[in-house]
N, CA, C and O atoms as CSV, one atom per row, in Angstrom:
chain,resi,resn,atom,element,x,y,z
A,1,MET,N,N,174.045,41.802,50.592
A,1,MET,CA,C,174.948,41.468,49.515
A,1,MET,C,C,174.147,40.774,48.419
A,1,MET,O,O,173.379,39.850,48.687
A,2,LYS,N,N,174.332,41.222,47.201
A,2,LYS,CA,C,173.720,40.563,46.057
A,2,LYS,C,C,174.837,40.160,45.098
A,2,LYS,O,O,175.695,40.970,44.746
A,3,VAL,N,N,174.809,38.905,44.687
A,3,VAL,CA,C,175.759,38.401,43.690
A,3,VAL,C,C,174.993,37.530,42.708
A,3,VAL,O,O,173.895,37.059,43.004
A,4,SER,N,N,175.577,37.324,41.551
A,4,SER,CA,C,174.890,36.568,40.514
A,4,SER,C,C,174.988,35.057,40.690
A,4,SER,O,O,174.273,34.321,40.010
A,5,ALA,N,N,175.837,34.579,41.569
A,5,ALA,CA,C,175.982,33.136,41.773
A,5,ALA,C,C,174.731,32.564,42.434
A,5,ALA,O,O,174.246,33.107,43.427
A,6,ARG,N,N,174.215,31.476,41.887
A,6,ARG,CA,C,172.999,30.853,42.414
A,6,ARG,C,C,173.215,30.200,43.774
A,6,ARG,O,O,172.309,30.191,44.608
A,7,ASN,N,N,174.393,29.660,44.000
A,7,ASN,CA,C,174.665,28.898,45.215
A,7,ASN,C,C,175.313,29.794,46.271
A,7,ASN,O,O,176.470,30.193,46.133
A,8,GLN,N,N,174.564,30.102,47.313
A,8,GLN,CA,C,175.026,30.936,48.421
A,8,GLN,C,C,174.619,30.237,49.709
A,8,GLN,O,O,173.449,30.258,50.093
A,9,LEU,N,N,175.577,29.625,50.367
A,9,LEU,CA,C,175.293,28.774,51.518
A,9,LEU,C,C,175.853,29.399,52.793
A,9,LEU,O,O,177.059,29.624,52.903
A,10,LYS,N,N,174.977,29.677,53.748
A,10,LYS,CA,C,175.405,30.271,55.012
A,10,LYS,C,C,175.891,29.192,55.960
A,10,LYS,O,O,175.337,28.095,56.026
A,11,GLY,N,N,176.943,29.533,56.692
A,11,GLY,CA,C,177.474,28.592,57.663
A,11,GLY,C,C,178.333,29.285,58.701
A,11,GLY,O,O,178.433,30.511,58.739
A,12,ILE,N,N,178.941,28.481,59.529
A,12,ILE,CA,C,179.823,28.940,60.598
A,12,ILE,C,C,181.189,28.288,60.378
A,12,ILE,O,O,181.271,27.094,60.089
A,13,VAL,N,N,182.262,29.077,60.517
A,13,VAL,CA,C,183.603,28.528,60.352
A,13,VAL,C,C,183.819,27.451,61.413
A,13,VAL,O,O,183.744,27.710,62.614
A,14,GLU,N,N,184.087,26.245,60.938
A,14,GLU,CA,C,184.342,25.123,61.838
A,14,GLU,C,C,185.834,24.920,62.056
A,14,GLU,O,O,186.275,24.585,63.156
A,15,SER,N,N,186.616,25.130,60.978
A,15,SER,CA,C,188.059,24.962,61.121
A,15,SER,C,C,188.790,25.741,60.039
A,15,SER,O,O,188.250,26.024,58.969
A,16,ILE,N,N,190.039,26.079,60.352
A,16,ILE,CA,C,190.936,26.711,59.385
A,16,ILE,C,C,192.250,25.955,59.449
A,16,ILE,O,O,192.900,25.908,60.493
A,17,ASN,N,N,192.638,25.363,58.328
A,17,ASN,CA,C,193.893,24.634,58.225
A,17,ASN,C,C,194.852,25.531,57.452
A,17,ASN,O,O,194.703,25.706,56.243
A,18,SER,N,N,195.832,26.096,58.142
A,18,SER,CA,C,196.738,27.070,57.527
A,18,SER,C,C,197.824,26.402,56.714
A,18,SER,O,O,198.420,25.408,57.128
A,19,GLY,N,N,198.065,26.975,55.544
A,19,GLY,CA,C,199.157,26.552,54.690
A,19,GLY,C,C,200.116,27.709,54.487
A,19,GLY,O,O,199.941,28.774,55.080
A,20,ALA,N,N,201.121,27.513,53.661
A,20,ALA,CA,C,202.116,28.557,53.423
A,20,ALA,C,C,201.520,29.742,52.669
A,20,ALA,O,O,201.845,30.890,52.971
A,21,ILE,N,N,200.658,29.480,51.701
A,21,ILE,CA,C,200.065,30.542,50.879
A,21,ILE,C,C,198.556,30.548,51.003
A,21,ILE,O,O,197.943,31.607,51.139
A,22,ASN,N,N,197.957,29.375,50.958
A,22,ASN,CA,C,196.503,29.240,51.042
A,22,ASN,C,C,196.094,28.580,52.347
A,22,ASN,O,O,196.855,27.816,52.942
A,23,ASP,N,N,194.882,28.887,52.778
A,23,ASP,CA,C,194.284,28.227,53.934
A,23,ASP,C,C,193.058,27.458,53.469
A,23,ASP,O,O,192.383,27.847,52.516
A,24,GLU,N,N,192.787,26.367,54.155
A,24,GLU,CA,C,191.602,25.563,53.889
A,24,GLU,C,C,190.597,25.881,54.999
A,24,GLU,O,O,190.855,25.627,56.175
A,25,VAL,N,N,189.453,26.439,54.607
A,25,VAL,CA,C,188.440,26.864,55.568
A,25,VAL,C,C,187.219,25.970,55.401
A,25,VAL,O,O,186.692,25.830,54.298
A,26,THR,N,N,186.773,25.368,56.492
A,26,THR,CA,C,185.591,24.511,56.467
A,26,THR,C,C,184.463,25.200,57.217
A,26,THR,O,O,184.627,25.625,58.361
A,27,LEU,N,N,183.308,25.306,56.551
A,27,LEU,CA,C,182.101,25.866,57.163
A,27,LEU,C,C,181.141,24.732,57.492
A,27,LEU,O,O,180.999,23.781,56.723
A,28,ARG,N,N,180.483,24.843,58.641
A,28,ARG,CA,C,179.388,23.939,58.993
A,28,ARG,C,C,178.113,24.627,58.534
A,28,ARG,O,O,177.793,25.715,59.011
A,29,LEU,N,N,177.384,24.010,57.618
A,29,LEU,CA,C,176.163,24.590,57.063
A,29,LEU,C,C,174.977,24.308,57.971
A,29,LEU,O,O,175.050,23.439,58.840
A,30,ASP,N,N,173.889,25.036,57.774
A,30,ASP,CA,C,172.705,24.924,58.627
A,30,ASP,C,C,172.178,23.497,58.750
A,30,ASP,O,O,171.719,23.103,59.822
A,31,GLY,N,N,172.236,22.722,57.676
A,31,GLY,CA,C,171.714,21.353,57.697
A,31,GLY,C,C,172.679,20.349,58.294
A,31,GLY,O,O,172.379,19.156,58.344
A,32,GLY,N,N,173.842,20.818,58.750
A,32,GLY,CA,C,174.831,19.928,59.349
A,32,GLY,C,C,175.915,19.473,58.403
A,32,GLY,O,O,176.883,18.845,58.831
A,33,GLU,N,N,175.775,19.780,57.110
A,33,GLU,CA,C,176.802,19.400,56.156
A,33,GLU,C,C,177.956,20.400,56.217
A,33,GLU,O,O,177.791,21.520,56.701
A,34,ASN,N,N,179.113,19.991,55.728
A,34,ASN,CA,C,180.279,20.868,55.662
A,34,ASN,C,C,180.593,21.215,54.219
A,34,ASN,O,O,180.323,20.435,53.306
A,35,ILE,N,N,181.169,22.397,54.024
A,35,ILE,CA,C,181.733,22.762,52.730
A,35,ILE,C,C,183.096,23.373,53.001
A,35,ILE,O,O,183.267,24.141,53.947
A,36,THR,N,N,184.067,23.025,52.162
A,36,THR,CA,C,185.432,23.498,52.338
A,36,THR,C,C,185.814,24.399,51.182
A,36,THR,O,O,185.495,24.123,50.025
A,37,ALA,N,N,186.512,25.493,51.516
A,37,ALA,CA,C,187.025,26.431,50.524
A,37,ALA,C,C,188.530,26.556,50.718
A,37,ALA,O,O,189.024,26.526,51.845
A,38,VAL,N,N,189.247,26.694,49.625
A,38,VAL,CA,C,190.670,27.009,49.686
A,38,VAL,C,C,190.815,28.451,49.229
A,38,VAL,O,O,190.520,28.788,48.082
A,39,VAL,N,N,191.277,29.299,50.146
A,39,VAL,CA,C,191.432,30.728,49.873
A,39,VAL,C,C,192.812,31.175,50.353
A,39,VAL,O,O,193.471,30.466,51.114
A,40,THR,N,N,193.238,32.333,49.912
A,40,THR,CA,C,194.551,32.824,50.326
A,40,THR,C,C,194.553,33.179,51.812
A,40,THR,O,O,193.510,33.466,52.399
A,41,LYS,N,N,195.745,33.152,52.404
A,41,LYS,CA,C,195.890,33.557,53.801
A,41,LYS,C,C,195.434,35.001,53.966
A,41,LYS,O,O,194.843,35.362,54.984
A,42,ASN,N,N,195.714,35.828,52.951
A,42,ASN,CA,C,195.301,37.232,52.988
A,42,ASN,C,C,193.776,37.336,53.057
A,42,ASN,O,O,193.254,38.186,53.779
A,43,SER,N,N,193.060,36.495,52.327
A,43,SER,CA,C,191.592,36.519,52.362
A,43,SER,C,C,191.076,36.159,53.748
A,43,SER,O,O,190.126,36.773,54.235
A,44,VAL,N,N,191.690,35.175,54.386
A,44,VAL,CA,C,191.271,34.780,55.734
A,44,VAL,C,C,191.430,35.964,56.688
A,44,VAL,O,O,190.555,36.231,57.512
A,45,THR,N,N,192.561,36.672,56.566
A,45,THR,CA,C,192.813,37.839,57.418
A,45,THR,C,C,191.842,38.969,57.099
A,45,THR,O,O,191.246,39.549,58.006
A,46,THR,N,N,191.678,39.286,55.812
A,46,THR,CA,C,190.804,40.388,55.386
A,46,THR,C,C,189.362,40.161,55.821
A,46,THR,O,O,188.684,41.098,56.242
A,47,LEU,N,N,188.891,38.925,55.723
A,47,LEU,CA,C,187.511,38.595,56.105
A,47,LEU,C,C,187.360,38.402,57.615
A,47,LEU,O,O,186.244,38.294,58.124
A,48,GLY,N,N,188.486,38.358,58.325
A,48,GLY,CA,C,188.422,38.149,59.770
A,48,GLY,C,C,187.911,36.773,60.138
A,48,GLY,O,O,187.225,36.610,61.147
A,49,LEU,N,N,188.242,35.779,59.323
A,49,LEU,CA,C,187.731,34.430,59.552
A,49,LEU,C,C,188.424,33.777,60.746
A,49,LEU,O,O,189.650,33.687,60.798
A,50,VAL,N,N,187.627,33.330,61.688
A,50,VAL,CA,C,188.083,32.567,62.847
A,50,VAL,C,C,187.010,31.532,63.143
A,50,VAL,O,O,185.868,31.664,62.704
A,51,LYS,N,N,187.381,30.513,63.882
A,51,LYS,CA,C,186.413,29.476,64.247
A,51,LYS,C,C,185.225,30.125,64.956
A,51,LYS,O,O,185.394,30.920,65.881
A,52,GLY,N,N,184.014,29.768,64.502
A,52,GLY,CA,C,182.791,30.288,65.087
A,52,GLY,C,C,182.204,31.500,64.382
A,52,GLY,O,O,181.083,31.904,64.694
A,53,LYS,N,N,182.937,32.095,63.430
A,53,LYS,CA,C,182.427,33.261,62.716
A,53,LYS,C,C,181.483,32.829,61.589
A,53,LYS,O,O,181.718,31.820,60.925
A,54,ALA,N,N,180.426,33.597,61.385
A,54,ALA,CA,C,179.493,33.333,60.282
A,54,ALA,C,C,180.142,33.720,58.959
A,54,ALA,O,O,180.844,34.728,58.872
A,55,ALA,N,N,179.902,32.920,57.941
A,55,ALA,CA,C,180.425,33.204,56.605
A,55,ALA,C,C,179.476,32.597,55.574
A,55,ALA,O,O,178.601,31.797,55.906
A,56,ILE,N,N,179.665,32.991,54.332
A,56,ILE,CA,C,178.839,32.502,53.233
A,56,ILE,C,C,179.751,31.884,52.175
A,56,ILE,O,O,180.714,32.512,51.736
A,57,ALA,N,N,179.442,30.653,51.770
A,57,ALA,CA,C,180.158,29.983,50.682
A,57,ALA,C,C,179.388,30.252,49.397
A,57,ALA,O,O,178.186,29.997,49.322
A,58,ILE,N,N,180.076,30.762,48.397
A,58,ILE,CA,C,179.449,31.143,47.132
A,58,ILE,C,C,180.142,30.406,45.991
A,58,ILE,O,O,181.370,30.366,45.920
A,59,PHE,N,N,179.338,29.823,45.098
A,59,PHE,CA,C,179.908,29.221,43.894
A,59,PHE,C,C,178.855,29.214,42.804
A,59,PHE,O,O,177.668,29.012,43.060
A,60,LYS,N,N,179.313,29.437,41.584
A,60,LYS,CA,C,178.417,29.512,40.438
A,60,LYS,C,C,177.962,28.110,40.022
A,60,LYS,O,O,178.692,27.133,40.187
A,61,ALA,N,N,176.771,28.034,39.492
A,61,ALA,CA,C,176.196,26.759,39.078
A,61,ALA,C,C,177.044,26.018,38.038
A,61,ALA,O,O,177.096,24.789,38.086
A,62,PRO,N,N,177.715,26.709,37.092
A,62,PRO,CA,C,178.550,25.961,36.144
A,62,PRO,C,C,179.768,25.300,36.788
A,62,PRO,O,O,180.395,24.438,36.172
A,63,TRP,N,N,180.112,25.692,38.016
A,63,TRP,CA,C,181.251,25.089,38.719
A,63,TRP,C,C,180.863,23.801,39.431
A,63,TRP,O,O,181.724,23.135,40.006
A,64,VAL,N,N,179.583,23.438,39.402
A,64,VAL,CA,C,179.115,22.222,40.049
A,64,VAL,C,C,179.118,21.098,39.014
A,64,VAL,O,O,178.550,21.236,37.931
A,65,ILE,N,N,179.754,20.009,39.356
A,65,ILE,CA,C,179.804,18.836,38.493
A,65,ILE,C,C,178.852,17.804,39.083
A,65,ILE,O,O,178.871,17.562,40.290
A,66,LEU,N,N,178.033,17.203,38.255
A,66,LEU,CA,C,177.123,16.160,38.724
A,66,LEU,C,C,177.659,14.793,38.358
A,66,LEU,O,O,178.237,14.596,37.289
A,67,ALA,N,N,177.457,13.854,39.264
A,67,ALA,CA,C,177.876,12.477,39.027
A,67,ALA,C,C,176.757,11.555,39.471
A,67,ALA,O,O,175.930,11.905,40.313
A,68,SER,N,N,176.751,10.387,38.893
A,68,SER,CA,C,175.761,9.375,39.258
A,68,SER,C,C,176.131,8.753,40.593
A,68,SER,O,O,177.311,8.602,40.908
A,69,THR,N,N,175.133,8.398,41.367
A,69,THR,CA,C,175.394,7.688,42.620
A,69,THR,C,C,175.519,6.187,42.377
A,69,THR,O,O,175.823,5.425,43.295
A,70,GLU,N,N,175.285,5.771,41.146
A,70,GLU,CA,C,175.249,4.340,40.822
A,70,GLU,C,C,176.585,3.776,40.362
A,70,GLU,O,O,176.714,2.559,40.225
A,71,ASN,N,N,177.594,4.630,40.117
A,71,ASN,CA,C,178.799,4.144,39.448
A,71,ASN,C,C,179.864,3.587,40.380
A,71,ASN,O,O,180.802,2.950,39.900
A,72,GLY,N,N,179.764,3.795,41.687
A,72,GLY,CA,C,180.730,3.233,42.623
A,72,GLY,C,C,182.105,3.870,42.557
A,72,GLY,O,O,183.064,3.306,43.085
A,73,LEU,N,N,182.231,5.029,41.925
A,73,LEU,CA,C,183.518,5.705,41.809
A,73,LEU,C,C,183.785,6.579,43.023
A,73,LEU,O,O,182.865,6.993,43.728
A,74,THR,N,N,185.067,6.851,43.252
A,74,THR,CA,C,185.492,7.797,44.271
A,74,THR,C,C,186.010,9.031,43.551
A,74,THR,O,O,186.709,8.913,42.544
A,75,PHE,N,N,185.672,10.226,44.060
A,75,PHE,CA,C,186.034,11.470,43.393
A,75,PHE,C,C,187.001,12.277,44.238
A,75,PHE,O,O,186.983,12.197,45.466
A,76,SER,N,N,187.850,13.058,43.572
A,76,SER,CA,C,188.839,13.872,44.272
A,76,SER,C,C,188.275,15.202,44.756
A,76,SER,O,O,188.904,15.860,45.584
A,77,ALA,N,N,187.126,15.611,44.273
A,77,ALA,CA,C,186.551,16.885,44.702
A,77,ALA,C,C,186.251,16.828,46.195
A,77,ALA,O,O,185.630,15.881,46.678
A,78,ARG,N,N,186.695,17.847,46.919
A,78,ARG,CA,C,186.557,17.862,48.379
A,78,ARG,C,C,185.094,17.912,48.825
A,78,ARG,O,O,184.715,17.255,49.794
A,79,ASN,N,N,184.284,18.684,48.124
A,79,ASN,CA,C,182.898,18.889,48.506
A,79,ASN,C,C,181.994,17.981,47.685
A,79,ASN,O,O,181.898,18.124,46.466
A,80,GLN,N,N,181.328,17.038,48.366
A,80,GLN,CA,C,180.448,16.087,47.713
A,80,GLN,C,C,179.123,16.055,48.457
A,80,GLN,O,O,179.081,15.781,49.657
A,81,PHE,N,N,178.038,16.339,47.736
A,81,PHE,CA,C,176.717,16.397,48.347
A,81,PHE,C,C,175.782,15.430,47.628
A,81,PHE,O,O,175.486,15.617,46.447
A,82,LYS,N,N,175.316,14.403,48.327
A,82,LYS,CA,C,174.374,13.448,47.751
A,82,LYS,C,C,172.966,14.007,47.876
A,82,LYS,O,O,172.596,14.593,48.894
A,83,GLY,N,N,172.195,13.813,46.822
A,83,GLY,CA,C,170.818,14.282,46.861
A,83,GLY,C,C,170.039,13.780,45.674
A,83,GLY,O,O,170.386,12.773,45.057
A,84,SER,N,N,168.972,14.502,45.362
A,84,SER,CA,C,168.142,14.123,44.226
A,84,SER,C,C,167.743,15.369,43.446
A,84,SER,O,O,167.746,16.484,43.969
A,85,VAL,N,N,167.405,15.150,42.199
A,85,VAL,CA,C,167.004,16.237,41.308
A,85,VAL,C,C,165.611,16.706,41.709
A,85,VAL,O,O,164.670,15.916,41.780
A,86,GLU,N,N,165.498,18.000,41.970
A,86,GLU,CA,C,164.221,18.595,42.358
A,86,GLU,C,C,163.512,19.194,41.142
A,86,GLU,O,O,162.289,19.118,41.024
A,87,SER,N,N,164.307,19.797,40.230
A,87,SER,CA,C,163.721,20.347,39.003
A,87,SER,C,C,164.797,20.474,37.934
A,87,SER,O,O,165.991,20.517,38.229
A,88,LEU,N,N,164.346,20.532,36.692
A,88,LEU,CA,C,165.223,20.693,35.527
A,88,LEU,C,C,164.676,21.809,34.649
A,88,LEU,O,O,163.472,21.881,34.405
A,89,GLU,N,N,165.557,22.673,34.177
A,89,GLU,CA,C,165.191,23.691,33.179
A,89,GLU,C,C,166.074,23.455,31.972
A,89,GLU,O,O,167.281,23.693,32.030
A,90,LYS,N,N,165.494,22.994,30.887
A,90,LYS,CA,C,166.276,22.664,29.709
A,90,LYS,C,C,166.351,23.858,28.771
A,90,LYS,O,O,165.331,24.448,28.414
A,91,GLY,N,N,167.590,24.213,28.370
A,91,GLY,CA,C,167.818,25.256,27.383
A,91,GLY,C,C,168.205,24.627,26.061
A,91,GLY,O,O,168.068,23.417,25.880
A,92,SER,N,N,168.689,25.442,25.136
A,92,SER,CA,C,169.049,24.903,23.822
A,92,SER,C,C,170.349,24.104,23.864
A,92,SER,O,O,170.531,23.197,23.051
A,93,VAL,N,N,171.260,24.417,24.791
A,93,VAL,CA,C,172.540,23.720,24.895
A,93,VAL,C,C,172.734,23.126,26.288
A,93,VAL,O,O,173.177,21.986,26.428
A,94,ASN,N,N,172.398,23.906,27.315
A,94,ASN,CA,C,172.607,23.508,28.707
A,94,ASN,C,C,171.291,23.397,29.458
A,94,ASN,O,O,170.253,23.901,29.027
A,95,SER,N,N,171.371,22.727,30.584
A,95,SER,CA,C,170.225,22.620,31.489
A,95,SER,C,C,170.639,23.088,32.872
A,95,SER,O,O,171.785,22.912,33.284
A,96,ILE,N,N,169.692,23.686,33.587
A,96,ILE,CA,C,169.883,23.986,34.998
A,96,ILE,C,C,169.261,22.834,35.763
A,96,ILE,O,O,168.081,22.525,35.600
A,97,VAL,N,N,170.070,22.205,36.598
A,97,VAL,CA,C,169.605,21.087,37.415
A,97,VAL,C,C,169.596,21.565,38.860
A,97,VAL,O,O,170.645,21.888,39.419
A,98,ASN,N,N,168.423,21.610,39.458
A,98,ASN,CA,C,168.282,21.998,40.855
A,98,ASN,C,C,168.151,20.739,41.688
A,98,ASN,O,O,167.285,19.899,41.443
A,99,MET,N,N,169.033,20.622,42.686
A,99,MET,CA,C,169.081,19.446,43.547
A,99,MET,C,C,168.704,19.815,44.969
A,99,MET,O,O,168.777,20.980,45.361
A,100,VAL,N,N,168.308,18.834,45.723
A,100,VAL,CA,C,168.134,18.979,47.168
A,100,VAL,C,C,168.866,17.798,47.810
A,100,VAL,O,O,168.684,16.648,47.412
A,101,THR,N,N,169.698,18.106,48.813
A,101,THR,CA,C,170.462,17.050,49.469
A,101,THR,C,C,169.604,16.348,50.509
A,101,THR,O,O,168.475,16.754,50.783
A,102,GLU,N,N,170.155,15.299,51.076
A,102,GLU,CA,C,169.441,14.525,52.093
A,102,GLU,C,C,169.060,15.374,53.299
A,102,GLU,O,O,168.073,15.085,53.976
A,103,SER,N,N,169.856,16.445,53.577
A,103,SER,CA,C,169.551,17.305,54.728
A,103,SER,C,C,168.718,18.528,54.342
A,103,SER,O,O,168.415,19.367,55.190
A,104,GLY,N,N,168.344,18.631,53.050
A,104,GLY,CA,C,167.496,19.736,52.608
A,104,GLY,C,C,168.232,20.896,51.975
A,104,GLY,O,O,167.602,21.889,51.611
A,105,LEU,N,N,169.550,20.806,51.831
A,105,LEU,CA,C,170.342,21.850,51.190
A,105,LEU,C,C,170.012,21.902,49.702
A,105,LEU,O,O,169.979,20.865,49.039
A,106,LYS,N,N,169.769,23.096,49.175
A,106,LYS,CA,C,169.437,23.250,47.757
A,106,LYS,C,C,170.663,23.734,46.996
A,106,LYS,O,O,171.320,24.693,47.401
A,107,LEU,N,N,170.964,23.060,45.886
A,107,LEU,CA,C,172.101,23.385,45.031
A,107,LEU,C,C,171.649,23.435,43.587
A,107,LEU,O,O,170.720,22.732,43.191
A,108,SER,N,N,172.319,24.278,42.797
A,108,SER,CA,C,172.040,24.359,41.363
A,108,SER,C,C,173.302,24.057,40.579
A,108,SER,O,O,174.396,24.475,40.956
A,109,ALA,N,N,173.139,23.331,39.488
A,109,ALA,CA,C,174.236,23.019,38.578
A,109,ALA,C,C,173.791,23.358,37.163
A,109,ALA,O,O,172.616,23.220,36.821
A,110,VAL,N,N,174.739,23.802,36.342
A,110,VAL,CA,C,174.491,23.985,34.916
A,110,VAL,C,C,175.329,22.942,34.195
A,110,VAL,O,O,176.557,22.950,34.283
A,111,VAL,N,N,174.662,22.051,33.485
A,111,VAL,CA,C,175.343,20.990,32.747
A,111,VAL,C,C,174.797,20.945,31.322
A,111,VAL,O,O,173.732,21.494,31.038
A,112,THR,N,N,175.519,20.300,30.449
A,112,THR,CA,C,175.054,20.204,29.063
A,112,THR,C,C,173.824,19.312,28.988
A,112,THR,O,O,173.606,18.444,29.833
A,113,ASN,N,N,173.033,19.548,27.960
A,113,ASN,CA,C,171.868,18.693,27.726
A,113,ASN,C,C,172.312,17.257,27.464
A,113,ASN,O,O,171.617,16.311,27.836
A,114,ASN,N,N,173.478,17.095,26.821
A,114,ASN,CA,C,174.000,15.749,26.587
A,114,ASN,C,C,174.245,15.026,27.908
A,114,ASN,O,O,173.968,13.832,28.025
A,115,SER,N,N,174.767,15.750,28.905
A,115,SER,CA,C,174.999,15.129,30.211
A,115,SER,C,C,173.693,14.731,30.876
A,115,SER,O,O,173.606,13.665,31.486
A,116,VAL,N,N,172.681,15.576,30.763
A,116,VAL,CA,C,171.370,15.247,31.329
A,116,VAL,C,C,170.852,13.961,30.690
A,116,VAL,O,O,170.335,13.085,31.382
A,117,GLU,N,N,170.992,13.849,29.368
A,117,GLU,CA,C,170.528,12.654,28.666
A,117,GLU,C,C,171.379,11.434,29.019
A,117,GLU,O,O,170.843,10.363,29.301
A,118,ASP,N,N,172.720,11.598,29.003
A,118,ASP,CA,C,173.614,10.477,29.299
A,118,ASP,C,C,173.389,9.931,30.710
A,118,ASP,O,O,173.436,8.720,30.926
A,119,MET,N,N,173.145,10.830,31.669
A,119,MET,CA,C,172.930,10.420,33.055
A,119,MET,C,C,171.471,10.049,33.320
A,119,MET,O,O,171.118,9.596,34.409
A,120,GLN,N,N,170.631,10.252,32.302
A,120,GLN,CA,C,169.187,9.984,32.418
A,120,GLN,C,C,168.589,10.718,33.617
A,120,GLN,O,O,167.796,10.164,34.379
A,121,LEU,N,N,168.998,12.000,33.762
A,121,LEU,CA,C,168.496,12.792,34.876
A,121,LEU,C,C,167.051,13.189,34.654
A,121,LEU,O,O,166.661,13.595,33.560
A,122,GLN,N,N,166.281,13.066,35.693
A,122,GLN,CA,C,164.889,13.506,35.702
A,122,GLN,C,C,164.540,13.836,37.146
A,122,GLN,O,O,165.316,13.539,38.054
A,123,ILE,N,N,163.406,14.434,37.363
A,123,ILE,CA,C,162.994,14.768,38.719
A,123,ILE,C,C,162.963,13.488,39.551
A,123,ILE,O,O,162.358,12.490,39.161
A,124,GLY,N,N,163.623,13.538,40.697
A,124,GLY,CA,C,163.711,12.384,41.579
A,124,GLY,C,C,164.966,11.554,41.408
A,124,GLY,O,O,165.259,10.712,42.256
A,125,SER,N,N,165.732,11.769,40.316
A,125,SER,CA,C,166.973,11.019,40.111
A,125,SER,C,C,167.978,11.328,41.209
A,125,SER,O,O,168.090,12.468,41.659
A,126,SER,N,N,168.707,10.306,41.634
A,126,SER,CA,C,169.791,10.495,42.593
A,126,SER,C,C,171.024,11.008,41.877
A,126,SER,O,O,171.288,10.640,40.732
A,127,ALA,N,N,171.783,11.862,42.560
A,127,ALA,CA,C,173.023,12.387,41.983
A,127,ALA,C,C,173.917,12.890,43.097
A,127,ALA,O,O,173.476,13.077,44.232
A,128,ILE,N,N,175.166,13.105,42.763
A,128,ILE,CA,C,176.129,13.719,43.671
A,128,ILE,C,C,176.573,15.026,43.038
A,128,ILE,O,O,176.948,15.058,41.866
A,129,ALA,N,N,176.533,16.113,43.819
A,129,ALA,CA,C,177.066,17.401,43.366
A,129,ALA,C,C,178.494,17.504,43.880
A,129,ALA,O,O,178.748,17.354,45.075
A,130,LEU,N,N,179.418,17.760,42.971
A,130,LEU,CA,C,180.838,17.875,43.312
A,130,LEU,C,C,181.285,19.311,43.090
A,130,LEU,O,O,181.065,19.869,42.014
A,131,ILE,N,N,181.913,19.919,44.101
A,131,ILE,CA,C,182.405,21.291,43.983
A,131,ILE,C,C,183.838,21.312,44.492
A,131,ILE,O,O,184.092,20.998,45.655
A,132,LYS,N,N,184.770,21.680,43.631
A,132,LYS,CA,C,186.162,21.789,44.049
A,132,LYS,C,C,186.298,22.904,45.088
A,132,LYS,O,O,185.681,23.961,44.958
A,133,ALA,N,N,187.098,22.664,46.103
A,133,ALA,CA,C,187.299,23.638,47.174
A,133,ALA,C,C,187.850,24.955,46.641
A,133,ALA,O,O,187.570,26.015,47.201
A,134,SER,N,N,188.628,24.899,45.568
A,134,SER,CA,C,189.207,26.123,44.999
A,134,SER,C,C,188.175,26.939,44.227
A,134,SER,O,O,188.459,28.077,43.850
A,135,ASN,N,N,186.985,26.390,43.981
A,135,ASN,CA,C,185.917,27.126,43.307
A,135,ASN,C,C,184.940,27.781,44.278
A,135,ASN,O,O,183.992,28.443,43.854
A,136,VAL,N,N,185.166,27.601,45.573
A,136,VAL,CA,C,184.274,28.181,46.568
A,136,VAL,C,C,184.836,29.525,47.017
A,136,VAL,O,O,185.982,29.610,47.459
A,137,ILE,N,N,184.030,30.564,46.903
A,137,ILE,CA,C,184.388,31.907,47.326
A,137,ILE,C,C,183.733,32.140,48.680
A,137,ILE,O,O,182.569,31.789,48.874
A,138,LEU,N,N,184.466,32.728,49.615
A,138,LEU,CA,C,183.906,33.013,50.927
A,138,LEU,C,C,183.617,34.494,51.061
A,138,LEU,O,O,184.337,35.339,50.528
A,139,ALA,N,N,182.550,34.790,51.781
A,139,ALA,CA,C,182.162,36.181,52.056
A,139,ALA,C,C,181.703,36.255,53.517
A,139,ALA,O,O,181.283,35.262,54.110
A,140,THR,N,N,181.797,37.450,54.065
A,140,THR,CA,C,181.251,37.709,55.397
A,140,THR,C,C,180.403,38.965,55.310
A,140,THR,O,O,180.614,39.816,54.446
A,141,GLU,N,N,179.453,39.066,56.205
A,141,GLU,CA,C,178.626,40.257,56.253
A,141,GLU,C,C,179.301,41.274,57.160
A,141,GLU,O,O,180.063,40.913,58.058
A,142,LYS,N,N,179.016,42.545,56.919
A,142,LYS,CA,C,179.648,43.605,57.709
A,142,LYS,C,C,179.262,43.545,59.152
A,142,LYS,O,O,179.713,44.371,59.946
């Protein structure tokens, strides 16, 4: 499978919390971290998702929000990954910020250059990557 989204995280279905229309699916990632996706009940059925099945969590870099670890705030985003900036690619308007979490998970975010400056992001800076569960797409291999 090839997709244009930079963030493609392999994991195993750890739990499925069924709702009336949507289900909340949590994957255990290779490094031990969890990521949660909210998908339709139909998607869970179509993908054959059950506890223990391999799946891939996919989300585009612009859907990742970065926050400082220094502000002491609590966030509503279900998926929160603490780590540090591994590299920065600055464009004319936006920057690609590549992070690595404490367990070695690599994530990419696209944020404005103003945000990079305001947060004083540089290689080695601490940050939290926030991904809303509704922005995570799940896939399975044939």
